[in-house]
VOGU-3710 file (C-alpha; in Angstrom, 3 decimals, decimal comma):
1> mindnrlyql> 0,000/0,000/0,000  1,121/3,575/-0,602  2,929/4,856/2,461  0,853/8,023/2,617  -2,565/6,626/3,475  -4,211/9,948/2,635  -2,925/9,768/-0,929  -4,052/6,152/-1,233  -7,552/7,239/-0,256  -7,470/10,122/-2,728
11> lqvlpltivl> -6,667/7,742/-5,557  -9,941/6,010/-4,815  -12,225/9,028/-4,461  -10,978/11,850/-6,705  -12,812/12,169/-10,030  -10,879/11,157/-13,100  -9,903/12,821/-16,363  -8,704/10,396/-19,001  -6,562/11,487/-21,937  -7,135/9,667/-25,191
21> gvnldfsryr> -5,617/9,822/-28,645  -4,802/7,693/-31,609  -2,377/4,874/-30,858  1,245/5,690/-31,681  0,449/9,444/-31,702  2,823/11,154/-29,248  0,768/14,361/-28,892  -1,329/13,118/-25,978  1,901/12,688/-23,994  2,932/16,260/-24,829
31> yfyqltdelk> -0,152/17,351/-22,973  1,268/15,750/-19,834  4,237/18,084/-19,983  1,805/20,836/-18,984  0,597/18,831/-15,998  3,750/17,631/-14,333  7,364/18,692/-14,105  8,368/15,036/-13,804  8,023/14,525/-17,571  9,123/17,883/-18,938
41> nretfvnlyl> 11,904/17,783/-21,523  11,939/13,971/-21,341  10,430/13,015/-24,681  12,968/10,237/-25,264  12,276/8,741/-21,848  8,499/8,879/-22,369  8,731/7,432/-25,856  11,058/4,635/-24,793  9,491/3,551/-21,500  5,985/5,006/-21,140
51> kdkidilvyp> 4,265/5,510/-24,474  1,441/2,970/-24,858  3,283/0,584/-22,526  1,949/1,472/-19,057  -0,642/3,775/-17,494  0,412/7,143/-16,135  -1,601/8,724/-13,340  -1,067/12,362/-12,324  -2,419/13,420/-8,937  -2,619/16,976/-7,483
61> arygqdiyvk> 0,755/17,944/-6,044  -0,930/19,654/-3,100  -1,455/16,163/-1,692  2,139/15,000/-2,010  5,390/15,145/-3,936  6,220/11,465/-4,157  6,355/9,121/-7,135  4,883/5,627/-6,873  4,471/2,597/-9,033  1,549/0,251/-8,946
71> lsdggyekvq> 2,643/-3,308/-9,652  0,871/-6,084/-11,504  0,169/-7,863/-8,200  -1,792/-4,826/-6,973  0,858/-3,506/-4,620  2,309/0,032/-4,516  5,910/1,058/-3,992  7,514/4,471/-3,554  10,148/5,426/-6,126  13,200/7,543/-5,377
81> didkvfdvyk> 14,573/7,888/-8,914  12,168/7,794/-11,864  15,031/6,954/-14,246  15,594/3,657/-12,457  11,933/2,631/-12,366  12,085/0,459/-15,451  15,330/-1,182/-14,493  13,817/-2,259/-11,172  10,184/-2,900/-12,123  10,260/-3,503/-15,891
91> nsiktliipg> 8,431/-6,850/-15,653  5,923/-5,887/-12,970  5,068/-2,187/-13,323  1,453/-1,450/-14,206  1,007/2,253/-13,422  3,349/5,178/-12,812  1,844/7,615/-10,278  3,360/11,103/-10,267  2,513/14,501/-8,715  1,121/17,227/-10,974
101> hclnndflfe> 2,874/20,481/-10,139  0,736/22,477/-12,552  -2,637/21,155/-11,438  -5,063/23,431/-9,630  -8,002/21,041/-9,679  -8,988/18,157/-7,464  -9,112/15,422/-10,043  -6,727/12,854/-11,459  -5,356/12,622/-14,973  -4,759/9,265/-16,583
111> ipgrwdldye> -3,183/8,304/-19,861  -3,909/6,307/-21,972  -7,272/6,223/-20,244  -7,692/2,710/-18,878  -9,489/2,859/-15,560  -8,050/1,176/-12,535  -10,673/-0,055/-10,077  -8,388/0,869/-7,196  -9,065/4,550/-7,842  -12,540/4,339/-9,326
121> ltfknslfqi> -15,523/4,105/-7,007  -18,235/4,098/-9,631  -18,284/4,942/-13,319  -20,968/7,574/-12,842  -19,262/9,479/-10,066  -15,602/9,118/-10,928  -15,269/9,972/-14,619  -15,036/13,750/-14,758  -14,023/14,391/-18,337  -12,297/12,968/-21,390
131> ifvesfpygk> -9,634/14,914/-23,244  -8,785/13,922/-26,820  -5,473/15,185/-28,175  -4,482/15,211/-31,843  -1,529/16,650/-33,730  -0,998/17,424/-37,428  -2,398/16,131/-39,769  -5,725/16,922/-38,126  -9,066/15,210/-38,575  -7,609/11,757/-39,233
141> enfvkllnea> -10,239/9,088/-39,801  -9,019/6,961/-36,908  -9,222/10,011/-34,613  -12,786/10,784/-35,708  -13,614/7,096/-35,180  -12,190/7,331/-31,651  -14,434/10,325/-30,906  -17,411/8,556/-32,413  -16,907/5,477/-30,254  -16,433/7,557/-27,121
151> vqkypyyvvk> -19,660/9,476/-27,667  -21,511/6,181/-27,984  -19,773/4,497/-25,043  -19,572/7,181/-22,374  -22,511/9,096/-20,827  -23,259/12,391/-22,549  -22,882/14,276/-19,236  -19,183/13,374/-19,108  -17,400/16,404/-20,561  -15,481/15,614/-23,738
161> kvlyykavkt> -12,859/18,113/-24,905  -10,688/18,047/-27,993  -7,228/19,634/-27,960  -5,399/20,151/-31,226  -1,659/20,214/-30,657  -0,292/23,034/-32,804  3,336/22,544/-33,827  5,528/25,455/-32,762  8,497/24,595/-34,982  8,541/25,755/-38,598
171> gatdttsldd> 8,897/23,124/-41,259  6,404/21,284/-43,396  3,669/23,911/-42,945  3,257/27,488/-41,770  0,971/28,855/-39,079  -1,818/29,827/-41,464  -2,062/26,383/-43,015  -2,014/24,815/-39,533  -4,908/27,024/-38,472  -6,804/26,190/-41,644
181> ainkaaskis> -6,272/22,470/-41,070  -7,468/22,758/-37,473  -10,549/24,736/-38,513  -11,419/22,161/-41,141  -11,018/19,287/-38,672  -12,996/21,142/-36,017  -15,946/21,646/-38,357  -15,864/17,924/-39,063  -16,440/16,986/-35,430  -18,353/20,019/-34,138
191> kyiqdirife> -21,710/18,276/-34,398  -20,910/16,196/-31,322  -17,952/17,901/-29,636  -18,407/21,606/-28,821  -15,345/22,205/-26,634  -12,412/22,414/-29,074  -9,141/24,112/-28,091  -5,766/24,852/-29,618  -2,911/23,479/-27,552  0,293/25,386/-28,262
201> gkenddkdrk> 2,439/23,249/-26,009  4,204/26,275/-24,557  5,299/26,913/-20,998  2,346/27,783/-18,705  -0,140/27,234/-21,522  -3,376/26,706/-19,596  -6,027/27,730/-22,130  -7,388/24,206/-22,074  -8,176/24,404/-18,368  -11,542/26,136/-18,818
211> isydfsaqfk> -14,507/23,907/-19,473  -17,453/25,429/-21,312  -19,593/22,686/-22,673  -23,030/22,364/-24,250  -24,448/18,883/-23,716  -27,332/19,131/-26,200  -25,561/18,275/-29,467  -23,647/15,381/-27,958  -26,784/14,039/-26,302  -28,564/14,075/-29,687
221> wkklkeveav> -25,573/12,475/-31,382  -25,380/9,736/-28,755  -29,105/9,023/-29,017  -28,887/9,014/-32,811  -26,156/6,386/-32,666  -28,303/4,342/-30,291  -31,228/4,576/-32,716  -28,992/3,513/-35,606  -27,824/0,485/-33,619  -31,440/-0,438/-32,829
231> krafesmfey> -32,352/0,032/-36,488  -29,653/-2,430/-37,542  -30,766/-4,904/-34,874  -34,391/-4,551/-35,968  -33,534/-5,195/-39,607  -31,548/-8,313/-38,819  -33,343/-9,750/-35,786  -37,033/-8,829/-35,822  -38,226/-11,917/-37,696  -36,261/-14,182/-35,390
241> dysiestrll> -37,479/-12,378/-32,261  -41,069/-12,469/-33,468  -40,803/-16,190/-34,190  -39,423/-16,945/-30,727  -41,848/-14,743/-28,775  -44,954/-15,642/-30,790  -44,197/-19,334/-30,334  -43,765/-18,815/-26,583  -46,842/-16,641/-26,060  -49,296/-17,666/-28,792
251> cvgenekpgv> -48,459/-21,315/-29,391  -47,094/-22,703/-26,127  -48,943/-20,292/-23,845  -48,361/-19,226/-20,250  -49,796/-19,821/-16,784  -50,944/-23,332/-17,720  -53,143/-21,918/-20,472  -52,469/-23,269/-23,970  -51,639/-20,568/-26,515  -54,396/-19,208/-28,751
261> lseqsfqkaa> -52,636/-20,730/-31,782  -52,041/-24,088/-30,116  -53,678/-27,279/-31,326  -55,330/-27,619/-27,903  -57,224/-24,335/-28,306  -58,636/-25,290/-31,692  -59,557/-28,767/-30,486  -61,189/-27,290/-27,397  -63,304/-24,979/-29,569  -64,516/-28,001/-31,569
271> dfekvknaed> -65,051/-30,332/-28,595  -68,199/-32,459/-29,104  -69,567/-31,597/-25,653  -69,478/-27,897/-26,537  -71,072/-28,375/-29,968  -73,694/-31,100/-29,515  -77,290/-30,081/-30,195  -76,023/-27,145/-32,299  -78,081/-26,320/-35,351  -75,046/-24,774/-37,056
281> iekvivanyl> -71,826/-26,584/-36,113  -69,443/-24,165/-37,811  -70,879/-21,065/-36,147  -70,651/-22,668/-32,727  -67,034/-23,801/-33,286  -66,033/-20,283/-34,375  -67,911/-18,736/-31,440  -66,182/-21,140/-29,043  -62,793/-20,199/-30,451  -63,527/-16,469/-30,231
291> ailsdnkesi> -64,421/-16,961/-26,570  -61,071/-18,708/-25,981  -59,271/-15,928/-27,833  -61,084/-13,262/-25,822  -60,149/-14,968/-22,528  -56,488/-15,099/-23,597  -56,155/-11,880/-25,566  -53,569/-10,570/-23,100  -51,079/-12,932/-24,779  -51,307/-10,896/-28,007
301> aklaevlyee> -50,979/-7,634/-26,073  -47,959/-9,042/-24,223  -46,333/-10,110/-27,494  -46,656/-6,541/-28,766  -45,273/-5,156/-25,515  -42,298/-7,530/-25,503  -41,270/-6,557/-29,027  -41,775/-2,847/-28,394  -39,681/-3,222/-25,264  -36,956/-5,032/-27,184
311> ylrgflsvek> -36,469/-2,270/-29,743  -37,903/0,935/-28,303  -37,387/0,863/-24,537  -34,574/3,434/-24,762  -36,662/5,962/-26,667  -40,221/5,861/-25,378  -42,175/4,793/-22,305  -43,498/1,391/-23,350  -45,481/0,866/-20,141  -47,677/3,843/-21,029
321> idfgempnqv> -48,770/2,306/-24,337  -52,106/0,456/-24,424  -51,674/-2,688/-26,511  -55,196/-3,924/-25,795  -56,574/-2,700/-29,111  -54,489/-5,192/-31,090  -56,234/-8,376/-29,831  -59,608/-6,612/-30,213  -58,788/-5,938/-33,851  -57,871/-9,601/-34,317
331> icsikrdykf> -61,231/-10,713/-32,916  -63,155/-8,204/-35,063  -61,245/-9,292/-38,171  -62,058/-12,965/-37,599  -65,739/-12,120/-37,191  -65,670/-10,024/-40,333  -63,538/-12,208/-42,611  -64,619/-15,728/-41,732  -66,853/-17,155/-44,498  -69,299/-19,780/-43,244
341> krkkscpdts> -70,327/-22,814/-45,262  -73,861/-24,089/-45,562  -75,437/-24,694/-42,151  -75,163/-28,261/-40,797  -76,587/-29,502/-37,520  -74,566/-31,586/-35,091  -74,959/-35,396/-35,321  -76,146/-37,350/-32,315  -72,868/-39,208/-31,650  -69,295/-38,032/-31,262
351> veymilcnke> -68,074/-40,483/-33,917  -70,466/-39,123/-36,509  -69,508/-35,586/-35,444  -65,785/-36,298/-35,929  -66,438/-37,756/-39,367  -68,426/-34,671/-40,364  -65,769/-32,263/-39,002  -63,034/-34,023/-40,966  -65,133/-34,061/-44,119  -66,027/-30,348/-43,894
361> gyivklkkcv> -62,572/-29,311/-42,605  -63,935/-26,927/-39,992  -60,809/-26,838/-37,820  -58,411/-26,569/-40,754  -60,464/-23,711/-42,188  -60,590/-21,902/-38,830  -56,833/-22,269/-38,325  -56,174/-20,882/-41,778  -58,359/-17,842/-41,109  -56,896/-17,159/-37,670
371> nkiieervhl> -53,272/-17,548/-38,812  -53,877/-15,203/-41,743  -55,317/-12,509/-39,482  -52,571/-12,959/-36,855  -50,034/-12,536/-39,652  -51,671/-9,351/-40,902  -52,933/-7,789/-37,659  -50,095/-8,795/-35,356  -46,911/-9,819/-37,159  -46,917/-7,361/-40,055
381> klkkdieqki> -48,551/-4,581/-38,075  -45,989/-4,852/-35,283  -43,180/-4,840/-37,804  -44,566/-1,774/-39,555  -45,344/0,094/-36,320  -41,947/-0,529/-34,717  -40,168/0,400/-37,944  -42,146/3,659/-38,059  -41,352/4,431/-34,431  -37,649/3,879/-35,074
391> keceakyl> -37,832/6,291/-38,018  -39,560/8,873/-35,849  -36,863/8,531/-33,184  -34,153/8,824/-35,827  -35,708/12,015/-37,223  -35,969/13,439/-33,701  -32,209/13,254/-33,143  -30,972/14,177/-36,633
//
């Protein structure tokens, strides 16, 4: 454990700023030169021992002046000479912990932005901001992709800042062309990152310290990406999900009740004891089935709710939607569309009744009608309605 128990506790409770950038890009480490004297004028050392090899954690110097290493076994050790760290701990060092002499804020900085549970209480409370650093050439596709992924992954209320490292040495380009390149790159990402700064890399350059951030555009961008992900899932998975859930709810059934599309329900509607003495067998069978469907219509409503929940729970309040009209429409459609044959009275015996049912195909005909209406009024309607809702959500966040 770190010798200074107060510092050990701070590592667990202070909010965290993580510094991200494209792999192999050194500019994010240049930003650390503004945060700590321990790394100033040591580009060769950083490039050789630190860059993309271990985590670096900078803590406020007001809480201490010591350097520590966190080891792969979870232990901490105090370091007297930073130059000898990698000779002593090269096979076991996980994190280098150094004081930030230029920090005036009570939060930690970490690069390359991999969180350590030892100094993270909860994601929500500990992540203060994310700083993205890029150097010339600006607006690289892999940098834009990094921003894109971060907006999708991290909560919109976590401040995301972009710093463009502006070269101070003359050479391949002059100041005007650098500014033009930065402006062009900034316009490319401005739709989801509003806080964009120029980082000169000079002594006492603290322009990036101020945080002025508008959450609205990033919130819309994040939600749009969520809608796009749902849209892709809907296009590839809806038919499968419908098949699984309709089989579970409409065919198998729940609560010891057979599903409304199960063989048991159709056989129950045509049971001899429920049809005997009928003057019109077919009308009684259909009426019996409609009664079964009415008693179990919550299964159709639940199917609709399950599928809405699967695809739209992040964008609208599904529990406030009344799905009861869908099974009512199914019942009305069966009543309207079913075409009855010529009236036949029920025979006196069950054997004769079974022979007549098979000959006239009452059950087969009823199944065909019901399945057709379920397809139209449930399957296709759900697909169309959910697709329309996704489009509405997409338009809302464009």
